[in-house]
DRENDO-1510 file (C-alpha; in Angstrom, 1 decimal, always signed):
<recs>
REC; n; res; u; v; w
REC; 1; UNK; +140.6; +103.6; +90.6 .
REC; 2; UNK; +137.9; +101.1; +89.5 .
REC; 3; UNK; +134.4; +102.0; +90.7 .
REC; 4; UNK; +131.3; +99.8; +90.4 .
REC; 5; UNK; +127.8; +100.9; +90.8 .
REC; 6; UNK; +125.2; +98.2; +91.3 .
REC; 7; UNK; +121.8; +99.5; +90.5 .
REC; 8; UNK; +121.3; +102.2; +87.8 .
REC; 9; UNK; +117.8; +103.3; +88.8 .
REC; 10; UNK; +117.2; +106.8; +90.2 .
REC; 11; UNK; +119.8; +106.8; +92.9 .
REC; 12; UNK; +122.5; +104.9; +91.1 .
REC; 13; UNK; +122.0; +106.9; +87.9 .
REC; 14; UNK; +122.2; +110.4; +89.5 .
REC; 15; UNK; +125.2; +109.3; +91.5 .
REC; 16; UNK; +126.9; +108.1; +88.3 .
REC; 17; UNK; +126.4; +111.5; +86.7 .
REC; 18; UNK; +127.8; +113.3; +89.8 .
REC; 19; UNK; +130.9; +111.1; +89.4 .
REC; 20; UNK; +131.6; +111.7; +85.7 .
REC; 21; UNK; +133.8; +114.8; +86.4 .
REC; 22; UNK; +135.9; +113.1; +89.0 .
REC; 23; UNK; +139.4; +112.7; +87.8 .
REC; 24; UNK; +140.3; +110.0; +90.2 .
REC; 25; UNK; +138.1; +107.4; +88.5 .
REC; 26; UNK; +139.8; +105.5; +85.7 .
REC; 27; UNK; +137.2; +102.7; +85.2 .
REC; 28; UNK; +133.5; +102.6; +86.0 .
REC; 29; UNK; +131.4; +99.5; +85.8 .
REC; 30; UNK; +127.6; +99.7; +85.8 .
REC; 31; UNK; +125.3; +96.8; +86.8 .
REC; 32; UNK; +121.5; +96.5; +86.5 .
REC; 33; UNK; +119.5; +93.3; +86.1 .
REC; 34; UNK; +116.7; +95.1; +84.3 .
REC; 35; UNK; +117.2; +94.3; +80.6 .
REC; 36; UNK; +118.8; +97.1; +78.7 .
REC; 37; UNK; +118.8; +99.7; +81.5 .
REC; 38; UNK; +122.5; +99.6; +82.4 .
REC; 39; UNK; +123.5; +99.8; +78.7 .
REC; 40; UNK; +121.2; +102.8; +78.2 .
REC; 41; UNK; +122.7; +104.6; +81.2 .
REC; 42; UNK; +126.2; +103.8; +79.9 .
REC; 43; UNK; +125.4; +105.3; +76.5 .
REC; 44; UNK; +124.1; +108.5; +78.0 .
REC; 45; UNK; +127.2; +108.6; +80.3 .
REC; 46; UNK; +129.4; +108.3; +77.3 .
REC; 47; UNK; +127.6; +111.3; +75.7 .
REC; 48; UNK; +128.3; +113.3; +78.8 .
REC; 49; UNK; +131.9; +112.2; +78.9 .
REC; 50; UNK; +132.3; +113.5; +75.3 .
REC; 51; UNK; +131.6; +117.0; +76.7 .
REC; 52; UNK; +133.5; +116.6; +79.9 .
REC; 53; UNK; +136.5; +115.1; +78.1 .
REC; 54; UNK; +137.3; +112.8; +80.9 .
REC; 55; UNK; +139.2; +109.7; +79.7 .
REC; 56; UNK; +137.2; +107.4; +82.0 .
REC; 57; UNK; +136.5; +103.8; +80.8 .
REC; 58; UNK; +132.9; +102.8; +81.3 .
REC; 59; UNK; +131.1; +99.4; +80.8 .
REC; 60; UNK; +127.8; +97.9; +81.7 .
REC; 61; UNK; +126.4; +94.4; +82.4 .
REC; 62; UNK; +123.2; +92.7; +83.6 .
REC; 63; UNK; +124.8; +90.3; +86.0 .
REC; 64; UNK; +126.1; +91.1; +89.4 .
REC; 65; UNK; +128.9; +88.5; +88.9 .
REC; 66; UNK; +130.3; +90.6; +86.1 .
REC; 67; UNK; +131.9; +93.1; +88.6 .
REC; 68; UNK; +135.6; +92.0; +88.9 .
REC; 69; UNK; +138.5; +93.6; +90.6 .
REC; 70; UNK; +136.7; +96.8; +91.7 .
REC; 71; UNK; +138.3; +99.0; +94.3 .
REC; 72; UNK; +135.1; +100.5; +95.5 .
REC; 73; UNK; +131.5; +99.3; +95.1 .
REC; 74; UNK; +128.4; +101.4; +95.5 .
REC; 75; UNK; +125.3; +99.2; +96.2 .
REC; 76; UNK; +122.3; +101.1; +95.0 .
REC; 77; UNK; +120.0; +98.3; +93.8 .
REC; 78; UNK; +116.6; +97.9; +95.3 .
REC; 79; UNK; +113.0; +99.0; +95.3 .
REC; 80; UNK; +112.8; +102.8; +95.6 .
REC; 81; UNK; +110.6; +104.5; +98.2 .
REC; 82; UNK; +107.4; +106.0; +96.9 .
REC; 83; UNK; +105.1; +108.8; +98.3 .
REC; 84; UNK; +102.7; +106.1; +99.5 .
REC; 85; UNK; +105.2; +104.5; +101.9 .
REC; 86; UNK; +105.1; +105.5; +105.5 .
REC; 87; UNK; +108.9; +105.0; +105.9 .
REC; 88; UNK; +112.0; +103.4; +104.3 .
REC; 89; UNK; +111.5; +100.3; +106.5 .
REC; 90; UNK; +108.5; +99.4; +104.2 .
REC; 91; UNK; +111.3; +98.3; +101.8 .
REC; 92; UNK; +113.0; +95.9; +104.2 .
REC; 93; UNK; +111.8; +92.5; +102.9 .
REC; 94; UNK; +112.1; +93.1; +99.2 .
REC; 95; UNK; +115.4; +94.8; +99.4 .
REC; 96; UNK; +116.9; +92.3; +101.8 .
REC; 97; UNK; +116.7; +89.6; +99.1 .
REC; 98; UNK; +118.4; +91.9; +96.6 .
REC; 99; UNK; +121.2; +92.7; +99.0 .
REC; 100; UNK; +121.7; +89.0; +99.9 .
REC; 101; UNK; +122.1; +88.1; +96.2 .
REC; 102; UNK; +124.6; +90.9; +95.6 .
REC; 103; UNK; +126.7; +90.0; +98.7 .
REC; 104; UNK; +126.9; +86.4; +97.6 .
REC; 105; UNK; +127.7; +87.2; +93.9 .
REC; 106; UNK; +130.0; +90.2; +94.1 .
REC; 107; UNK; +132.4; +89.8; +97.1 .
REC; 108; UNK; +134.1; +86.7; +95.8 .
REC; 109; UNK; +135.1; +88.4; +92.6 .
REC; 110; UNK; +136.4; +91.6; +94.2 .
REC; 111; UNK; +139.0; +90.7; +96.9 .
REC; 112; UNK; +140.0; +93.8; +98.9 .
REC; 113; UNK; +137.1; +96.0; +97.6 .
REC; 114; UNK; +135.4; +98.5; +99.8 .
REC; 115; UNK; +131.6; +98.6; +99.9 .
REC; 116; UNK; +129.3; +101.5; +100.4 .
REC; 117; UNK; +125.6; +100.6; +100.8 .
REC; 118; UNK; +122.8; +102.9; +99.7 .
REC; 119; UNK; +119.9; +100.4; +99.5 .
REC; 120; UNK; +117.1; +101.3; +102.0 .
REC; 121; UNK; +116.6; +100.8; +104.9 .
REC; 122; UNK; +120.3; +101.5; +104.5 .
REC; 123; UNK; +121.7; +100.9; +108.0 .
REC; 124; UNK; +120.0; +97.5; +108.4 .
REC; 125; UNK; +120.9; +96.6; +104.8 .
REC; 126; UNK; +124.6; +97.4; +105.3 .
REC; 127; UNK; +124.5; +95.3; +108.5 .
REC; 128; UNK; +123.0; +92.4; +106.5 .
REC; 129; UNK; +125.5; +92.9; +103.6 .
REC; 130; UNK; +128.5; +92.7; +106.0 .
REC; 131; UNK; +127.1; +89.6; +107.7 .
REC; 132; UNK; +126.3; +87.7; +104.5 .
REC; 133; UNK; +129.5; +88.7; +102.6 .
REC; 134; UNK; +132.0; +88.7; +105.5 .
REC; 135; UNK; +133.7; +91.7; +103.7 .
REC; 136; UNK; +136.2; +93.5; +105.8 .
REC; 137; UNK; +135.2; +97.1; +104.8 .
REC; 138; UNK; +131.5; +98.0; +104.7 .
REC; 139; UNK; +129.8; +101.2; +105.5 .
REC; 140; UNK; +126.4; +102.7; +104.8 .
REC; 141; UNK; +125.8; +106.2; +103.6 .
REC; 142; UNK; +123.9; +106.7; +106.8 .
REC; 143; UNK; +122.9; +110.2; +107.8 .
REC; 144; UNK; +125.3; +112.1; +105.6 .
REC; 145; UNK; +122.3; +113.3; +103.5 .
REC; 146; UNK; +120.4; +114.4; +106.6 .
REC; 147; UNK; +123.5; +116.3; +107.7 .
REC; 148; UNK; +123.4; +118.2; +104.4 .
REC; 149; UNK; +119.7; +119.0; +104.8 .
REC; 150; UNK; +120.3; +120.0; +108.4 .
REC; 151; UNK; +123.0; +122.5; +107.4 .
REC; 152; UNK; +120.8; +123.8; +104.5 .
REC; 153; UNK; +117.9; +124.4; +106.8 .
REC; 154; UNK; +120.1; +126.1; +109.4 .
REC; 155; UNK; +121.5; +128.4; +106.8 .
REC; 156; UNK; +118.0; +129.3; +105.6 .
REC; 157; UNK; +116.7; +129.9; +109.1 .
REC; 158; UNK; +119.7; +132.0; +110.1 .
REC; 159; UNK; +119.9; +133.8; +106.7 .
REC; 160; UNK; +123.6; +132.8; +106.3 .
REC; 161; UNK; +125.7; +131.3; +103.6 .
REC; 162; UNK; +126.0; +127.6; +103.8 .
REC; 163; UNK; +129.8; +127.9; +104.0 .
REC; 164; UNK; +129.4; +129.3; +107.5 .
REC; 165; UNK; +127.5; +126.3; +108.8 .
REC; 166; UNK; +128.8; +123.1; +110.3 .
REC; 167; UNK; +126.6; +120.5; +111.9 .
REC; 168; UNK; +125.7; +116.8; +111.7 .
REC; 169; UNK; +122.9; +114.3; +112.1 .
REC; 170; UNK; +123.6; +110.8; +113.3 .
REC; 171; UNK; +121.9; +107.6; +114.4 .
REC; 172; UNK; +119.4; +106.1; +111.8 .
REC; 173; UNK; +118.9; +107.3; +108.3 .
REC; 174; UNK; +115.4; +108.8; +107.8 .
REC; 175; UNK; +112.8; +110.6; +110.0 .
REC; 176; UNK; +114.3; +109.2; +113.2 .
REC; 177; UNK; +117.7; +110.6; +112.7 .
REC; 178; UNK; +119.4; +112.2; +115.7 .
REC; 179; UNK; +120.2; +115.9; +115.3 .
REC; 180; UNK; +123.5; +116.5; +116.9 .
REC; 181; UNK; +123.1; +120.1; +118.0 .
REC; 182; UNK; +126.3; +119.9; +120.0 .
REC; 183; UNK; +128.3; +119.7; +116.7 .
REC; 184; UNK; +126.7; +122.8; +115.2 .
REC; 185; UNK; +129.1; +125.7; +114.6 .
REC; 186; UNK; +128.2; +129.0; +113.0 .
REC; 187; UNK; +131.2; +130.8; +111.7 .
REC; 188; UNK; +133.2; +128.7; +114.2 .
REC; 189; UNK; +131.1; +129.6; +117.2 .
REC; 190; UNK; +128.9; +127.1; +119.1 .
REC; 191; UNK; +125.3; +127.7; +118.2 .
REC; 192; UNK; +124.2; +129.1; +121.6 .
REC; 193; UNK; +127.2; +131.5; +121.6 .
REC; 194; UNK; +126.3; +132.6; +118.1 .
REC; 195; UNK; +122.7; +133.2; +119.0 .
REC; 196; UNK; +123.6; +135.1; +122.1 .
REC; 197; UNK; +126.2; +137.3; +120.3 .
REC; 198; UNK; +123.8; +138.1; +117.4 .
REC; 199; UNK; +120.6; +138.2; +119.4 .
REC; 200; UNK; +119.0; +135.9; +116.8 .
REC; 201; UNK; +116.4; +133.2; +117.7 .
REC; 202; UNK; +116.1; +129.7; +116.3 .
REC; 203; UNK; +113.3; +127.2; +116.7 .
REC; 204; UNK; +115.1; +123.9; +116.8 .
REC; 205; UNK; +112.0; +121.8; +116.6 .
REC; 206; UNK; +111.0; +123.6; +113.4 .
REC; 207; UNK; +114.4; +122.9; +111.9 .
REC; 208; UNK; +114.2; +119.3; +112.8 .
REC; 209; UNK; +110.7; +118.9; +111.5 .
REC; 210; UNK; +111.6; +120.6; +108.2 .
REC; 211; UNK; +114.6; +118.2; +107.7 .
REC; 212; UNK; +112.5; +115.2; +108.5 .
REC; 213; UNK; +109.7; +116.1; +106.1 .
REC; 214; UNK; +111.6; +117.5; +103.1 .
REC; 215; UNK; +112.2; +114.2; +101.4 .
REC; 216; UNK; +108.5; +113.4; +101.5 .
REC; 217; UNK; +107.7; +116.8; +99.9 .
REC; 218; UNK; +110.3; +116.4; +97.2 .
REC; 219; UNK; +109.0; +112.9; +96.4 .
REC; 220; UNK; +105.4; +114.2; +96.3 .
REC; 221; UNK; +106.1; +117.0; +93.8 .
REC; 222; UNK; +109.0; +115.7; +91.7 .
REC; 223; UNK; +108.8; +112.0; +92.0 .
REC; 224; UNK; +112.0; +111.4; +94.0 .
REC; 225; UNK; +115.0; +112.9; +95.6 .
REC; 226; UNK; +117.9; +113.0; +93.2 .
REC; 227; UNK; +120.7; +115.6; +93.3 .
REC; 228; UNK; +121.0; +115.9; +97.0 .
REC; 229; UNK; +121.5; +112.1; +97.5 .
REC; 230; UNK; +123.8; +111.9; +94.5 .
REC; 231; UNK; +126.2; +114.6; +95.8 .
REC; 232; UNK; +126.1; +113.1; +99.3 .
REC; 233; UNK; +127.1; +109.7; +98.0 .
REC; 234; UNK; +129.7; +111.2; +95.6 .
REC; 235; UNK; +131.4; +112.9; +98.6 .
REC; 236; UNK; +131.6; +109.6; +100.5 .
REC; 237; UNK; +133.1; +107.7; +97.5 .
REC; 238; UNK; +135.5; +110.5; +96.9 .
REC; 239; UNK; +136.5; +110.6; +100.6 .
REC; 240; UNK; +137.3; +106.9; +100.6 .
REC; 241; UNK; +139.0; +106.9; +97.2 .
REC; 242; UNK; +141.3; +109.8; +97.6 .
REC; 243; UNK; +141.8; +109.4; +101.4 .
REC; 244; UNK; +141.0; +113.0; +102.1 .
REC; 245; UNK; +139.7; +112.4; +105.7 .
REC; 246; UNK; +136.8; +114.7; +105.5 .
REC; 247; UNK; +134.3; +114.6; +108.4 .
REC; 248; UNK; +131.1; +112.9; +107.1 .
REC; 249; UNK; +128.2; +111.2; +108.9 .
REC; 250; UNK; +128.4; +107.6; +107.7 .
REC; 251; UNK; +127.3; +104.4; +109.4 .
REC; 252; UNK; +129.9; +102.0; +110.7 .
REC; 253; UNK; +129.6; +99.1; +113.2 .
REC; 254; UNK; +128.3; +100.2; +116.6 .
REC; 255; UNK; +128.2; +98.1; +119.7 .
REC; 256; UNK; +126.0; +98.3; +122.7 .
REC; 257; UNK; +125.7; +96.2; +125.9 .
REC; 258; UNK; +121.9; +96.0; +125.2 .
REC; 259; UNK; +122.4; +94.4; +121.7 .
REC; 260; UNK; +123.6; +90.9; +120.8 .
REC; 261; UNK; +125.6; +92.2; +117.8 .
REC; 262; UNK; +127.0; +95.3; +116.2 .
REC; 263; UNK; +124.9; +97.2; +113.7 .
REC; 264; UNK; +125.6; +100.1; +111.4 .
REC; 265; UNK; +124.9; +103.4; +113.1 .
REC; 266; UNK; +125.8; +106.9; +111.8 .
REC; 267; UNK; +128.2; +109.3; +113.6 .
REC; 268; UNK; +130.2; +112.1; +112.1 .
REC; 269; UNK; +133.7; +110.7; +111.6 .
REC; 270; UNK; +136.8; +111.1; +109.4 .
REC; 271; UNK; +136.2; +109.2; +106.1 .
REC; 272; UNK; +139.2; +108.0; +104.1 .
REC; 273; UNK; +140.7; +104.6; +103.3 .
REC; 274; UNK; +139.8; +103.9; +106.9 .
REC; 275; UNK; +136.9; +105.5; +108.9 .
REC; 276; UNK; +137.3; +107.3; +112.2 .
REC; 277; UNK; +137.9; +108.6; +114.7 .
REC; 278; UNK; +134.5; +110.2; +115.3 .
REC; 279; UNK; +133.2; +113.2; +117.2 .
REC; 280; UNK; +131.5; +111.3; +120.1 .
REC; 281; UNK; +133.4; +113.5; +122.6 .
REC; 282; UNK; +131.3; +116.5; +121.6 .
REC; 283; UNK; +127.9; +114.7; +122.0 .
REC; 284; UNK; +125.6; +115.5; +124.9 .
REC; 285; UNK; +124.2; +112.7; +127.1 .
REC; 286; UNK; +120.8; +113.0; +125.3 .
REC; 287; UNK; +122.5; +112.6; +121.9 .
REC; 288; UNK; +124.3; +109.5; +123.0 .
REC; 289; UNK; +121.1; +108.0; +124.2 .
REC; 290; UNK; +119.6; +108.9; +120.8 .
REC; 291; UNK; +122.4; +106.9; +119.2 .
REC; 292; UNK; +121.7; +103.9; +121.4 .
REC; 293; UNK; +118.0; +104.0; +120.6 .
REC; 294; UNK; +118.8; +104.2; +116.9 .
REC; 295; UNK; +121.0; +101.1; +117.3 .
REC; 296; UNK; +118.1; +99.2; +118.8 .
REC; 297; UNK; +115.7; +100.2; +116.0 .
REC; 298; UNK; +118.3; +99.3; +113.3 .
REC; 299; UNK; +118.8; +95.9; +115.0 .
REC; 300; UNK; +115.1; +95.2; +115.1 .
REC; 301; UNK; +114.8; +96.0; +111.4 .
REC; 302; UNK; +117.9; +93.8; +110.7 .
REC; 303; UNK; +116.4; +91.0; +112.7 .
REC; 304; UNK; +113.3; +90.9; +110.6 .
REC; 305; UNK; +115.2; +89.6; +107.6 .
REC; 306; UNK; +117.7; +87.2; +109.3 .
</recs>
């Protein structure tokens, strides 16, 4: 399996190191247009591989066109979010130009490749990438990271191991994600049944606010989110590559009568060589409305750059 990572800044680099122990990768190509960066990251990855003893081939380039015959491409290039930015949509204009250039340069050299977009604002950028490239298989990493944070916060609030928690966020990546409380299961029980049985209490608004604000706190004190996103993106790439059909909350084309085109919207769904079906049958009416509202916002962001 040949994996390409375009963009070896904070997000791409940490995702790379999360992938180095993955035995299903035979070849890994790194791309970054910043002089010397991809090569430096390659050298450090080689040092890590000497310890891991994984016979993975690794190479680096400074031109997007250098990616050839990849099976799976992670697009992580772009301007990163900083603590001064109100939201990820502040990155729309600058990152749209980068995504357009990658779509035009990479897709012709990689027939049949699958594309996973990380560049923020991720759902609008994945929609743009699919339109510009006409690639058949494009998703965004969507709200998979919010889903991880959601489960982590639930486990903390309920004082339970993470292994006992299931639950997902959907809609739009970021502070306006939709928390799909209908999907929450605690040791297999629906949340309300679990709370009634155990006589525990849970402040849902506090959980949602904690999940929405945690990335800002991490950026404020450590300069950026790293390991959480890297493991989230690794899980998505692994799911696609090995076709394990794990339920992950990724963004795929979503249509609405109120929108002139489909945009990328997150829902929990089986992720493998194909994506779906999803879990829409479990959603409440309010949650479905939340997804429709997310689609409208993503479309508005997308429209700004088209």
